[in-house]
A tleap script that builds the chain and sets N, CA, C and O, in Angstrom:
source leaprc.protein.ff14SB
mol = sequence {
  NMET ILE VAL LEU ASP LYS GLU LYS ILE ILE
  GLY SER LEU ARG ASP LEU PRO GLU LYS SER
  THR ILE GLU GLU ALA MET GLU ARG LEU TYR
  LEU LEU ALA LYS ILE GLU LYS GLY ILE PHE
  GLN ALA ASP GLU GLY GLN CYS VAL SER HIE
  GLU GLU ALA LYS GLU LYS MET LYS LYS TRP
  LEU CARG
}
set mol.1.N position { 8.027 14.612 -30.354 }
set mol.1.CA position { 6.802 14.624 -31.148 }
set mol.1.C position { 5.611 14.799 -30.206 }
set mol.1.O position { 5.507 14.120 -29.185 }
set mol.2.N position { 4.735 15.701 -30.558 }
set mol.2.CA position { 3.536 15.955 -29.774 }
set mol.2.C position { 2.433 15.027 -30.274 }
set mol.2.O position { 2.171 14.947 -31.474 }
set mol.3.N position { 1.794 14.331 -29.345 }
set mol.3.CA position { 0.690 13.438 -29.686 }
set mol.3.C position { -0.612 14.183 -29.419 }
set mol.3.O position { -0.839 14.691 -28.321 }
set mol.4.N position { -1.456 14.238 -30.433 }
set mol.4.CA position { -2.725 14.945 -30.312 }
set mol.4.C position { -3.854 13.963 -30.033 }
set mol.4.O position { -3.861 12.844 -30.546 }
set mol.5.N position { -4.798 14.391 -29.220 }
set mol.5.CA position { -5.992 13.619 -28.937 }
set mol.5.C position { -6.826 13.523 -30.215 }
set mol.5.O position { -7.050 14.525 -30.895 }
set mol.6.N position { -7.279 12.327 -30.533 }
set mol.6.CA position { -8.045 12.099 -31.754 }
set mol.6.C position { -9.274 13.010 -31.830 }
set mol.6.O position { -9.613 13.499 -32.908 }
set mol.7.N position { -9.935 13.240 -30.709 }
set mol.7.CA position { -11.121 14.097 -30.695 }
set mol.7.C position { -10.773 15.547 -31.034 }
set mol.7.O position { -11.559 16.235 -31.686 }
set mol.8.N position { -9.591 16.019 -30.591 }
set mol.8.CA position { -9.167 17.378 -30.949 }
set mol.8.C position { -8.941 17.485 -32.449 }
set mol.8.O position { -9.296 18.487 -33.070 }
set mol.9.N position { -8.352 16.456 -33.023 }
set mol.9.CA position { -8.095 16.447 -34.464 }
set mol.9.C position { -9.413 16.470 -35.227 }
set mol.9.O position { -9.605 17.273 -36.140 }
set mol.10.N position { -10.307 15.588 -34.842 }
set mol.10.CA position { -11.600 15.501 -35.529 }
set mol.10.C position { -12.370 16.810 -35.370 }
set mol.10.O position { -12.954 17.305 -36.334 }
set mol.11.N position { -12.375 17.368 -34.172 }
set mol.11.CA position { -13.080 18.628 -33.936 }
set mol.11.C position { -12.512 19.764 -34.757 }
set mol.11.O position { -13.253 20.595 -35.284 }
set mol.12.N position { -11.198 19.797 -34.863 }
set mol.12.CA position { -10.551 20.845 -35.641 }
set mol.12.C position { -10.938 20.747 -37.112 }
set mol.12.O position { -11.169 21.765 -37.764 }
set mol.13.N position { -11.009 19.536 -37.629 }
set mol.13.CA position { -11.387 19.349 -39.029 }
set mol.13.C position { -12.870 19.622 -39.248 }
set mol.13.O position { -13.261 20.105 -40.311 }
set mol.14.N position { -13.691 19.320 -38.261 }
set mol.14.CA position { -15.125 19.598 -38.384 }
set mol.14.C position { -15.396 21.105 -38.458 }
set mol.14.O position { -16.382 21.533 -39.058 }
set mol.15.N position { -14.525 21.898 -37.851 }
set mol.15.CA position { -14.700 23.353 -37.846 }
set mol.15.C position { -14.364 24.001 -39.187 }
set mol.15.O position { -14.681 25.170 -39.404 }
set mol.16.N position { -13.731 23.260 -40.082 }
set mol.16.CA position { -13.414 23.802 -41.406 }
set mol.16.C position { -14.692 24.003 -42.212 }
set mol.16.O position { -15.680 23.302 -41.989 }
set mol.17.N position { -14.683 24.945 -43.138 }
set mol.17.CA position { -15.844 25.098 -44.032 }
set mol.17.C position { -16.095 23.805 -44.816 }
set mol.17.O position { -15.180 23.011 -45.034 }
set mol.18.N position { -17.336 23.612 -45.229 }
set mol.18.CA position { -17.726 22.385 -45.945 }
set mol.18.C position { -16.843 22.140 -47.179 }
set mol.18.O position { -16.465 21.004 -47.463 }
set mol.19.N position { -16.527 23.193 -47.890 }
set mol.19.CA position { -15.660 23.088 -49.074 }
set mol.19.C position { -14.271 23.580 -48.685 }
set mol.19.O position { -14.005 24.781 -48.728 }
set mol.20.N position { -13.398 22.675 -48.310 }
set mol.20.CA position { -12.029 23.012 -47.902 }
set mol.20.C position { -11.049 22.152 -48.675 }
set mol.20.O position { -11.359 21.040 -49.103 }
set mol.21.N position { -9.862 22.700 -48.837 }
set mol.21.CA position { -8.827 21.955 -49.547 }
set mol.21.C position { -8.024 21.115 -48.556 }
set mol.21.O position { -8.069 21.338 -47.346 }
set mol.22.N position { -7.305 20.166 -49.085 }
set mol.22.CA position { -6.410 19.352 -48.265 }
set mol.22.C position { -5.376 20.256 -47.594 }
set mol.22.O position { -5.023 20.049 -46.433 }
set mol.23.N position { -4.899 21.251 -48.325 }
set mol.23.CA position { -3.908 22.173 -47.774 }
set mol.23.C position { -4.451 22.922 -46.565 }
set mol.23.O position { -3.741 23.111 -45.578 }
set mol.24.N position { -5.712 23.348 -46.641 }
set mol.24.CA position { -6.336 24.041 -45.512 }
set mol.24.C position { -6.445 23.124 -44.298 }
set mol.24.O position { -6.204 23.547 -43.167 }
set mol.25.N position { -6.807 21.872 -44.538 }
set mol.25.CA position { -6.898 20.908 -43.444 }
set mol.25.C position { -5.523 20.666 -42.826 }
set mol.25.O position { -5.390 20.591 -41.604 }
set mol.26.N position { -4.506 20.547 -43.672 }
set mol.26.CA position { -3.149 20.327 -43.176 }
set mol.26.C position { -2.667 21.527 -42.367 }
set mol.26.O position { -2.032 21.359 -41.326 }
set mol.27.N position { -2.964 22.733 -42.838 }
set mol.27.CA position { -2.574 23.946 -42.113 }
set mol.27.C position { -3.248 23.986 -40.746 }
set mol.27.O position { -2.621 24.356 -39.753 }
set mol.28.N position { -4.514 23.610 -40.693 }
set mol.28.CA position { -5.263 23.600 -39.429 }
set mol.28.C position { -4.628 22.610 -38.451 }
set mol.28.O position { -4.447 22.923 -37.274 }
set mol.29.N position { -4.292 21.419 -38.941 }
set mol.29.CA position { -3.686 20.412 -38.069 }
set mol.29.C position { -2.285 20.823 -37.634 }
set mol.29.O position { -1.882 20.554 -36.502 }
set mol.30.N position { -1.545 21.467 -38.520 }
set mol.30.CA position { -0.212 21.953 -38.177 }
set mol.30.C position { -0.301 23.014 -37.081 }
set mol.30.O position { 0.486 23.000 -36.135 }
set mol.31.N position { -1.259 23.931 -37.212 }
set mol.31.CA position { -1.460 24.958 -36.199 }
set mol.31.C position { -1.835 24.321 -34.860 }
set mol.31.O position { -1.310 24.714 -33.818 }
set mol.32.N position { -2.726 23.356 -34.883 }
set mol.32.CA position { -3.129 22.662 -33.665 }
set mol.32.C position { -1.925 21.997 -32.999 }
set mol.32.O position { -1.770 22.071 -31.780 }
set mol.33.N position { -1.081 21.355 -33.790 }
set mol.33.CA position { 0.117 20.707 -33.249 }
set mol.33.C position { 1.066 21.723 -32.624 }
set mol.33.O position { 1.637 21.468 -31.564 }
set mol.34.N position { 1.237 22.872 -33.275 }
set mol.34.CA position { 2.120 23.916 -32.743 }
set mol.34.C position { 1.576 24.484 -31.430 }
set mol.34.O position { 2.340 24.754 -30.503 }
set mol.35.N position { 0.267 24.663 -31.355 }
set mol.35.CA position { -0.341 25.154 -30.121 }
set mol.35.C position { -0.135 24.147 -28.998 }
set mol.35.O position { 0.238 24.523 -27.886 }
set mol.36.N position { -0.375 22.875 -29.280 }
set mol.36.CA position { -0.184 21.826 -28.266 }
set mol.36.C position { 1.274 21.768 -27.808 }
set mol.36.O position { 1.547 21.583 -26.622 }
set mol.37.N position { 2.208 21.925 -28.746 }
set mol.37.CA position { 3.620 21.925 -28.395 }
set mol.37.C position { 3.944 23.102 -27.476 }
set mol.37.O position { 4.674 22.944 -26.498 }
set mol.38.N position { 3.405 24.278 -27.785 }
set mol.38.CA position { 3.628 25.455 -26.957 }
set mol.38.C position { 3.080 25.282 -25.553 }
set mol.38.O position { 3.725 25.673 -24.580 }
set mol.39.N position { 1.896 24.699 -25.439 }
set mol.39.CA position { 1.308 24.440 -24.121 }
set mol.39.C position { 2.178 23.469 -23.338 }
set mol.39.O position { 2.421 23.671 -22.148 }
set mol.40.N position { 2.652 22.411 -24.002 }
set mol.40.CA position { 3.525 21.433 -23.351 }
set mol.40.C position { 4.805 22.104 -22.860 }
set mol.40.O position { 5.229 21.885 -21.725 }
set mol.41.N position { 5.419 22.922 -23.717 }
set mol.41.CA position { 6.662 23.591 -23.336 }
set mol.41.C position { 6.440 24.543 -22.164 }
set mol.41.O position { 7.272 24.619 -21.261 }
set mol.42.N position { 5.337 25.259 -22.174 }
set mol.42.CA position { 5.039 26.167 -21.064 }
set mol.42.C position { 4.838 25.389 -19.771 }
set mol.42.O position { 5.320 25.797 -18.715 }
set mol.43.N position { 4.127 24.269 -19.853 }
set mol.43.CA position { 3.912 23.433 -18.671 }
set mol.43.C position { 5.216 22.878 -18.118 }
set mol.43.O position { 5.344 22.660 -16.914 }
set mol.44.N position { 6.185 22.649 -19.002 }
set mol.44.CA position { 7.485 22.113 -18.604 }
set mol.44.C position { 8.463 23.210 -18.189 }
set mol.44.O position { 9.606 22.924 -17.831 }
set mol.45.N position { 8.018 24.455 -18.236 }
set mol.45.CA position { 8.878 25.569 -17.857 }
set mol.45.C position { 9.876 25.958 -18.934 }
set mol.45.O position { 10.852 26.655 -18.655 }
set mol.46.N position { 9.646 25.521 -20.144 }
set mol.46.CA position { 10.547 25.816 -21.260 }
set mol.46.C position { 10.093 27.094 -21.968 }
set mol.46.O position { 9.725 27.071 -23.142 }
set mol.47.N position { 10.125 28.186 -21.248 }
set mol.47.CA position { 9.689 29.455 -21.824 }
set mol.47.C position { 10.572 30.575 -21.294 }
set mol.47.O position { 11.357 30.378 -20.366 }
set mol.48.N position { 10.437 31.730 -21.884 }
set mol.48.CA position { 11.203 32.886 -21.443 }
set mol.48.C position { 10.250 33.911 -20.850 }
set mol.48.O position { 9.066 33.938 -21.183 }
set mol.49.N position { 10.768 34.740 -19.982 }
set mol.49.CA position { 9.953 35.782 -19.371 }
set mol.49.C position { 9.673 36.884 -20.393 }
set mol.49.O position { 10.291 36.947 -21.456 }
set mol.50.N position { 8.741 37.731 -20.044 }
set mol.50.CA position { 8.401 38.860 -20.906 }
set mol.50.C position { 9.624 39.755 -21.110 }
set mol.50.O position { 9.883 40.225 -22.218 }
set mol.51.N position { 10.369 39.984 -20.032 }
set mol.51.CA position { 11.562 40.830 -20.122 }
set mol.51.C position { 12.615 40.203 -21.038 }
set mol.51.O position { 13.239 40.907 -21.832 }
set mol.52.N position { 12.815 38.891 -20.935 }
set mol.52.CA position { 13.780 38.220 -21.815 }
set mol.52.C position { 13.347 38.336 -23.277 }
set mol.52.O position { 14.175 38.551 -24.162 }
set mol.53.N position { 12.062 38.194 -23.516 }
set mol.53.CA position { 11.546 38.307 -24.881 }
set mol.53.C position { 11.765 39.713 -25.427 }
set mol.53.O position { 12.141 39.879 -26.588 }
set mol.54.N position { 11.534 40.724 -24.597 }
set mol.54.CA position { 11.749 42.106 -25.035 }
set mol.54.C position { 13.212 42.334 -25.382 }
set mol.54.O position { 13.506 43.011 -26.367 }
set mol.55.N position { 14.130 41.790 -24.605 }
set mol.55.CA position { 15.557 41.945 -24.888 }
set mol.55.C position { 15.927 41.272 -26.210 }
set mol.55.O position { 16.692 41.831 -26.996 }
set mol.56.N position { 15.395 40.087 -26.456 }
set mol.56.CA position { 15.669 39.395 -27.723 }
set mol.56.C position { 15.119 40.199 -28.897 }
set mol.56.O position { 15.771 40.306 -29.936 }
set mol.57.N position { 13.932 40.759 -28.737 }
set mol.57.CA position { 13.323 41.536 -29.809 }
set mol.57.C position { 14.162 42.770 -30.134 }
set mol.57.O position { 14.282 43.146 -31.300 }
set mol.58.N position { 14.737 43.397 -29.122 }
set mol.58.CA position { 15.603 44.566 -29.362 }
set mol.58.C position { 16.740 44.203 -30.287 }
set mol.58.O position { 17.068 44.957 -31.203 }
set mol.59.N position { 17.351 43.038 -30.051 }
set mol.59.CA position { 18.470 42.585 -30.889 }
set mol.59.C position { 18.001 42.292 -32.320 }
set mol.59.O position { 18.693 42.626 -33.281 }
set mol.60.N position { 16.839 41.676 -32.455 }
set mol.60.CA position { 16.325 41.304 -33.774 }
set mol.60.C position { 15.906 42.510 -34.592 }
set mol.60.O position { 15.999 42.486 -35.820 }
set mol.61.N position { 15.444 43.570 -33.931 }
set mol.61.CA position { 14.883 44.723 -34.632 }
set mol.61.C position { 15.872 45.855 -34.835 }
set mol.61.O position { 15.460 46.982 -35.110 }
set mol.62.N position { 17.126 45.599 -34.711 }
set mol.62.CA position { 18.133 46.643 -34.923 }
set mol.62.C position { 18.214 47.039 -36.351 }
set mol.62.O position { 19.011 47.907 -36.707 }
savepdb mol mol.pdb
quit
C-alpha cells in the first residue's frame, strides 16, 4: 500500500473545479496514488527497459 502525504492529497483536491463530484475527487486521488506507486517502483528498480517494453508491445499488438 502506498502512503500519500496529507498535503499532496489536500493539494490535489484543491486543484479540482469548485463544482466537482465525489467521483471526480476519487478519480483524482486514485490517479495520484498510481503515480506515487509508479515513482516508488521506479526508485526500487522495479521497471523494464524501453527495449523490453517494445518487445512486450509487439506481442500484445499481434
